[in-house]
N, C-alpha and C positions, 0 to 999 in steps of 0.2 A: 704657505705657513697657514695654519688654523687657528682663529681666535676663539677661545672657548668662552670668552664674553657673552657671544649670542648663540651658544650650543642649544639654549632652550627654545630658540625659535626655528632651528632646522627641520623639524618635524612638521610643522604647520606650515612652512615655506615649501618645503617638498610635496605635501599635500596640495597646497594651492597650484604649485606649477603642475602637478599631475593632472588636476581638473581643467587648468586652463589648456593644456595638451591635449586632453580627450576632446574637446571641442575645437579647437584650433585645427587639429589633424582632419577632421570632418569636413574641412573647406575643399580637400582635395577631391571630394566625392560630390560637392554641390555646386554645379554650374551656375546657379543664380548669381552667386557673387561675382563671378566674372561679366555675367551680362549686365548687371547694375552697373558696374564701372565700364563698361561698354557704351551703354546708354547713357551715361552722365556726360553732360556737354563739355565739362572740363578734364574729365579723366582719359577716356577713350581707352584704346589699347596701346597708346605711348606710355600711360602712366605703369602698365602692367610691366613693359619691358624695363622701364627705369627703375621701378620699387622691385620686381621679382627677378628680372633677369630674362635674356633670351639666349641665343645660341653661343655667344662668346663667354657668358658666365658658366652656362652648362660645361663648355670644354674645359674651362679654369677649374672648375669643381671636380669633374672627371680627373683631371690632371692632379688634382691635390688627393685623390685617392677616394671622393665620394663617389659611389657607383649608382646610388639611388637619387640622382638629380633629375629635374626636368627642365627642358626648355619651356617656361611659363609663356613666353610670348607665342609659341606656336601651339601649345596646349590650349591658350585663350583663342586663338585664331580657329582652330578647329571647333571648338565648343560654340563660337559665334556662328560658324558656317553649319554645324550641325542643327542648332537650334532654329536659324533661319529656314533652313530645308524642311524641318518639322512643322513649323508655322505657317510657310509656303504651300505646304500639302492641304492643310487645315483650310 
């Protein structure tokens, strides 16, 4: 059911959501956010598994039909390992 009472806001809301998605989707290509969570004394990699999911959540998403899902815990682990290798070589 569509409520036409708020129809005048649809354009502005859609523009705002598009802008948010533009920047949010760039987190996939920026390992610094994962490294910050990894280095934070409270969050670490456990937070990524809890908030973003791991292998179990990936399997559930694939089963539900989402083929573009990632195992974020594994992705984060790989980013941390690659970054530490690069840092160690310096």
